C-alpha positions as a printed Julia matrix, in Angstrom:
439×3 Matrix{Float64}:
  84.4   162.25   73.32
  86.15  160.33   70.64
  89.24  160.18   72.66
  87.67  158.93   75.49
  86.04  155.89   73.5
  89.5   155.3    71.92
  91.24  155.1    75.42
  88.08  152.32   76.47
  89.11  150.53   73.33
  92.75  150.6    74.19
  92.14  149.39   77.93
  89.84  146.58   76.73
  92.27  145.45   73.98
  95.07  145.25   76.42
  92.78  143.18   78.88
  92.0   140.86   76.17
  95.66  140.54   75.15
  96.41  139.89   78.96
  93.88  137.27   78.98
  95.1   135.43   75.98
  98.88  135.58   77.06
  97.59  133.99   80.55
  95.3   131.65   78.82
  98.31  130.45   76.44
 100.99  130.3    79.4
 102.2   126.93   80.15
 104.87  125.37   82.98
 107.4   123.01   81.12
 109.48  120.5    82.63
 111.43  117.01   83.24
 111.19  114.19   85.15
 114.64  112.45   86.02
 115.11  109.06   87.65
 118.13  109.77   89.9
 118.16  105.72   90.12
 118.7   104.84   86.69
 120.2   108.52   85.43
 117.39  108.01   82.98
 114.18  110.01   82.05
 111.16  108.85   84.1
 108.99  108.07   81.19
 105.2   107.63   81.9
 105.43  109.08   85.47
 102.21  110.86   86.26
 102.48  114.78   86.62
  99.96  116.93   88.65
  99.97  120.65   88.68
  98.77  121.99   92.18
  97.77  125.64   92.52
  98.39  127.18   95.64
  95.77  129.87   97.24
  93.16  129.54   99.44
  94.04  126.03   99.85
  94.88  123.97   96.78
  93.7   123.51   93.44
  94.51  120.99   90.59
  95.56  123.05   87.69
  96.26  119.9    85.43
  97.61  116.93   84.51
 100.07  115.18   82.33
 102.5   112.07   81.58
 105.9   112.57   81.28
 106.87  111.37   77.6
 109.79  108.93   76.31
 112.37  111.96   77.2
 110.86  112.85   80.83
 109.41  115.94   79.54
 105.77  117.46   80.44
 103.64  120.7    79.78
 101.19  121.92   81.97
  98.8   124.81   81.4
  99.41  127.58   83.64
  96.16  130.08   83.91
  98.2   132.51   86.51
 101.51  132.49   86.51
 101.96  135.05   89.24
 100.33  132.32   91.79
 102.79  129.81   93.16
 102.42  126.33   92.13
 103.3   122.96   93.32
 104.31  119.94   90.82
 103.66  116.69   91.89
 105.18  113.38   90.41
 103.9   110.09   91.4
 106.73  107.38   90.65
 106.07  103.52   91.7
 103.42  105.04   94.17
 105.45  107.7    95.71
 105.18  111.22   95.39
 107.69  113.72   94.88
 107.3   117.67   94.76
 109.14  120.71   93.3
 107.7   124.0    94.13
 107.19  126.5    91.14
 107.39  130.0    92.59
 105.56  132.98   90.71
 107.2   133.65   87.43
 108.44  130.25   86.98
 108.23  128.87   83.45
 110.51  125.42   83.83
 111.24  122.87   86.79
 113.07  119.58   87.07
 111.74  117.04   89.41
 114.06  114.2    90.7
 112.45  110.69   91.43
 113.85  107.66   92.64
 112.79  103.77   92.3
 110.97  102.21   95.23
 111.91   99.0    96.82
 110.29   97.33  100.06
 113.65   96.67  101.61
 116.52   98.21  100.35
 120.42   98.18  101.74
 121.72  101.57  103.3
 118.93  102.47  105.75
 120.38  103.28  109.26
 118.45  104.6   112.27
 121.43  106.87  113.42
 119.75  108.79  116.47
 116.88  108.38  118.88
 116.21  111.52  120.75
 113.83  111.72  123.91
 112.76  114.95  125.51
 110.87  114.55  128.89
 109.04  117.18  130.97
 106.4   117.1   133.56
 103.12  119.32  133.74
 100.16  119.61  135.75
 100.85  115.77  136.5
 101.53  114.39  133.42
 104.65  113.22  131.79
 105.21  114.62  128.39
 107.44  112.93  126.18
 108.46  114.04  122.57
 110.66  111.41  121.09
 112.42  111.95  117.55
 114.38  109.71  115.17
 116.96  110.2   112.2
 116.98  107.73  109.7
 119.55  107.87  106.93
 119.13  106.39  103.38
 122.71  106.27  101.59
 121.69  103.6    99.28
 123.85  103.16   96.26
 122.36  103.58   93.79
 119.96  105.96   95.45
 116.17  104.51   95.84
 113.3   105.02   98.2
 112.11  102.48  100.56
 108.47  102.13  101.3
 106.66   99.56  103.36
 104.42   99.49  106.36
 107.05   99.22  108.85
 109.69  101.87  107.76
 110.44  103.11  111.37
 109.22  100.94  114.52
 109.54  102.15  118.0
 108.04  101.34  121.49
 105.86  103.42  124.0
 105.23  102.54  127.62
 101.88  101.01  128.76
  99.41  103.35  128.91
 100.57  105.94  126.77
  98.7   108.15  125.01
 100.16  109.17  121.3
  98.86  112.94  120.79
 101.19  113.96  117.59
 103.4   112.17  114.95
 105.0   113.94  112.23
 107.77  112.98  109.44
 110.16  115.28  107.63
 112.22  114.49  104.19
 115.6   115.95  103.77
 115.18  119.5   102.6
 111.38  119.35  103.17
 108.86  120.39  105.77
 107.24  118.56  108.79
 104.19  116.69  107.72
 101.6   114.93  109.82
 102.09  111.43  109.98
 100.39  108.91  112.78
 102.33  106.01  113.44
 100.33  102.79  113.53
  99.66  100.42  116.47
 100.9    96.78  115.77
  99.53   93.57  117.47
 101.73   94.51  120.45
  99.86   97.15  121.68
 102.89   99.19  122.69
 104.63   98.68  119.28
 104.25  101.38  116.83
 105.31  101.79  113.01
 105.46  104.87  110.71
 104.87  104.22  106.9
 105.96  107.22  105.5
 108.58  106.7   102.86
 112.42  106.43  103.33
 113.48  108.87  100.36
 117.33  109.16   99.88
 118.87  111.28  102.47
 117.8   111.86  106.24
 114.18  111.56  107.13
 113.35  112.64  110.34
 110.35  111.47  112.62
 108.79  112.49  115.64
 106.23  111.05  118.2
 104.38  112.95  121.4
 102.56  110.87  124.1
 101.62  111.65  127.33
 101.46  109.63  130.71
 100.24  109.93  134.17
 102.96  110.77  136.77
 102.93  110.34  140.21
 106.6   111.97  141.05
 108.78  109.4   139.52
 108.88  107.03  136.61
 111.14  104.29  134.92
 111.41  104.87  131.26
 112.58  102.04  129.06
 113.1   103.07  125.28
 113.82   99.75  124.09
 115.68  100.35  120.97
 114.66   98.44  118.09
 117.8    99.23  115.91
 121.69  100.13  116.65
 122.18  103.77  117.15
 124.83  106.14  116.65
 123.45  108.28  119.79
 120.62  108.01  121.87
 119.88  111.27  123.58
 117.58  111.83  126.74
 117.0   115.59  127.44
 114.99  116.32  130.56
 114.64  119.81  132.98
 117.75  120.54  135.26
 115.03  120.07  137.84
 114.48  116.8   137.74
 116.83  113.91  138.6
 118.15  111.5   135.9
 119.64  107.76  137.26
 120.49  105.1   134.65
 119.9   101.7   134.99
 122.51   99.33  135.42
 124.43   98.68  132.43
 123.31  101.79  130.74
 126.21  103.75  129.69
 125.36  107.6   129.86
 127.32  110.82  129.57
 126.08  113.99  130.68
 126.62  116.74  128.17
 126.51  120.49  128.16
 123.67  121.75  125.92
 123.95  125.3   125.0
 120.72  125.06  122.8
 119.01  123.96  125.95
 120.62  125.44  128.95
 118.1   124.55  131.43
 118.22  121.04  130.33
 120.08  117.84  132.2
 121.21  116.29  128.58
 122.65  112.58  128.43
 124.1   110.61  125.66
 124.48  107.11  124.91
 126.69  106.58  121.89
 127.36  103.37  120.02
 124.4   101.49  121.43
 123.24   98.2   120.05
 120.0    96.27  119.6
 119.28   94.61  123.37
 121.51   96.75  125.03
 119.71   98.51  128.23
 119.12  102.33  127.84
 116.54  102.28  130.85
 116.51  105.17  133.34
 114.73  106.57  136.09
 113.43  109.94  136.6
 112.01  111.75  139.42
 110.61  115.56  140.27
 109.06  118.03  138.3
 109.99  120.64  135.32
 109.56  121.9   132.0
 111.65  122.58  129.26
 111.99  126.13  127.71
 112.55  127.14  124.18
 115.58  125.86  122.16
 118.31  128.76  122.11
 120.59  129.18  118.93
 123.77  129.79  121.31
 124.61  132.87  119.83
 126.84  131.21  116.89
 126.16  130.63  113.48
 124.58  126.91  112.51
 127.32  124.45  113.36
 129.41  126.8   115.35
 129.55  127.46  119.41
 128.96  131.05  120.43
 132.53  132.1   120.17
 132.54  131.76  116.51
 135.07  129.33  116.81
 134.85  125.57  115.38
 134.87  123.28  118.24
 135.4   119.6   117.46
 134.97  118.34  120.75
 132.03  115.51  121.03
 128.72  116.94  120.14
 130.11  120.07  118.7
 131.18  121.42  121.99
 128.16  120.26  123.71
 130.05  118.66  126.44
 133.42  117.19  127.77
 135.59  115.12  125.18
 135.19  111.57  125.06
 137.76  110.47  122.24
 135.18  110.17  119.66
 134.26  111.96  116.6
 131.58  114.69  116.88
 128.83  112.55  117.7
 125.94  115.27  117.48
 127.36  117.81  115.09
 125.78  116.74  112.05
 122.12  117.03  113.25
 122.26  118.68  116.63
 120.57  121.54  115.65
 116.94  119.72  115.26
 117.91  116.73  117.69
 118.24  119.27  120.71
 115.29  120.97  119.64
 112.96  118.66  118.49
 110.63  119.81  115.36
 108.96  123.03  115.51
 105.3   122.08  115.66
 104.38  124.43  112.86
 103.49  124.55  109.27
 106.3   126.69  107.83
 106.03  126.77  103.92
 102.51  126.8   102.88
 101.14  127.88  106.43
  99.75  131.26  105.0
  97.9   129.12  102.71
  96.33  127.14  105.21
  95.32  129.99  107.32
  93.99  132.1   104.6
  91.66  128.83  103.79
  90.63  128.75  107.39
  89.71  132.37  107.23
  87.81  132.1   104.37
  85.96  129.34  105.75
  85.05  131.09  108.75
  83.73  134.22  106.87
  81.69  131.63  105.02
  80.25  129.95  108.16
  81.22  126.66  106.73
  83.8   123.83  108.0
  86.82  123.35  105.99
  87.41  120.23  104.26
  90.65  118.26  104.95
  93.2   119.98  103.31
  96.96  118.6   101.95
  99.46  121.23  101.86
 102.4   120.08   99.73
 106.12  121.43   99.73
 109.03  120.18   98.05
 109.02  116.39   98.98
 106.72  116.43  101.34
 103.13  116.55  101.98
 101.24  118.42  104.86
  98.02  116.8   106.08
  95.73  119.53  107.87
  93.19  117.46  109.83
  89.42  118.31  109.61
  88.58  120.54  113.06
  86.55  118.19  115.71
  82.81  118.1   115.41
  81.4   120.96  117.56
  84.43  123.25  117.62
  83.71  126.38  115.87
  86.29  128.28  113.68
  87.7   131.35  116.07
  86.39  134.74  114.73
  88.7   136.76  112.75
  87.12  139.97  113.14
  89.85  143.1   114.01
  88.29  143.37  117.3
  88.96  139.67  118.3
  92.18  139.3   117.0
  94.75  139.52  119.65
  98.37  140.72  119.14
  99.57  137.21  119.68
  97.15  135.97  116.68
  98.37  138.5   114.37
 102.17  137.98  115.18
 101.47  134.37  114.37
  99.91  134.91  110.9
 103.02  137.28  110.25
 105.12  134.55  111.14
 103.72  132.14  108.92
 103.89  134.31  106.11
 107.38  135.18  106.88
 108.31  131.68  107.02
 106.51  130.97  103.66
 108.16  133.84  101.86
 111.6   132.33  103.31
 111.04  129.23  101.55
 110.08  130.48   98.25
 113.44  132.78   98.37
 115.28  129.56   99.13
 113.64  127.49   96.52
 114.58  130.22   93.94
 117.98  130.63   95.12
 118.01  134.2    96.27
 119.65  133.64   99.62
 122.53  131.48  100.55
 121.67  128.22  102.48
 123.64  129.69  105.76
 121.48  132.63  105.61
 118.36  130.26  105.17
 119.46  128.18  108.31
 120.19  131.11  110.37
 116.98  133.05  109.61
 114.47  129.87  109.86
 116.08  129.02  113.16
 115.55  132.66  114.45
 111.88  132.39  113.15
 111.02  129.11  114.26
 112.17  130.2   117.82
 109.81  133.2   117.79
 107.0   131.2   116.57
 107.29  128.6   119.4
 107.46  131.24  121.97
 104.51  132.91  120.32
 102.45  129.73  120.27
 103.18  129.13  123.82
 101.87  132.47  124.67
  98.56  132.01  122.73
  98.28  128.64  124.3
  98.64  129.85  127.8
  95.8   132.51  126.87
  93.46  129.68  126.15
  93.93  127.61  129.48
């Protein structure tokens, strides 16, 4: 009996020591201003605990040396460190077991030098009498010293009259897509993104639909000079460039079922109009069998577009961003998707509607809108879960784990890029199957 009591005491003592250890744990870090090369003294720092949603775990201010300390009540849970510098947020992920982080921030300007819209990509297809257009932009910020541009018209574009915008998103370099709705201007066909342009490449995407009667005239109305404008449509549809529009057809190994047209070195005011006719849809993007940046043969190909088509006496025009350009964004919540799923499941079990949620990953925020009124949360009971739903949940979790391993440096950039591309493609196919079952 006495031995049993001793064991109980030992267990209680162990639990007490563990609780004190957790209670005394902390996350230290430094905020560096990469514009000035000095510590970012006085910046607000917020610790966000990722679990069934997101919970604020503490706040601090960077001291004169840019250092901060945040309480860490559960070191075994992933956290996110958010730093607010001159009104723009910057993030650094803190996977389980992390005890120290460094967050890089930049000074902010309303209009800075070194901003260039380098690519404008339009994916077009027709389904059930509707013209579906997904337009993506690549914006490079090469400012020196590096700074972030933030204003209410960081990227502007036109849509045709009668277009209905159904989705908008943005993605900072090394980040993940975040919902970002473009804002309509006085001209009702002109819109603008207000997402900050941090140093590096920022990608934007807008999707809209239009009524379709068998043919349509498309005029992108470019507002900026472009390195490349790309139009991608199904091979079953016909493409006819307007007079003065200089397009070249290119073979697209990542989208073999497409008719890909490229106009390079375009200037403001230059016509890029074209006519389309017929119907067809685009399939899922393919990797082409090679590693990222290489053709299927495994040999480097220095033709324009990285081997996308016949030579045109110009440097590789699409090589640096063709992998996301030719497929558009995967409309998925990558890093953090598992937390969104778990939060929605918890809300469904509790019989309540989830509140709007933001899930942040490095350098970006995920905006998850509140479900429309009257839409019931799907049942998550075992009997109701289809194999596709289970696959989606598994893929989301696998994508999140991949992001964690990448941030921790456990896998190489090449392995990360290749694995993520394969997972994204599988997830797209699963989403299409799930959508087909609901129609």
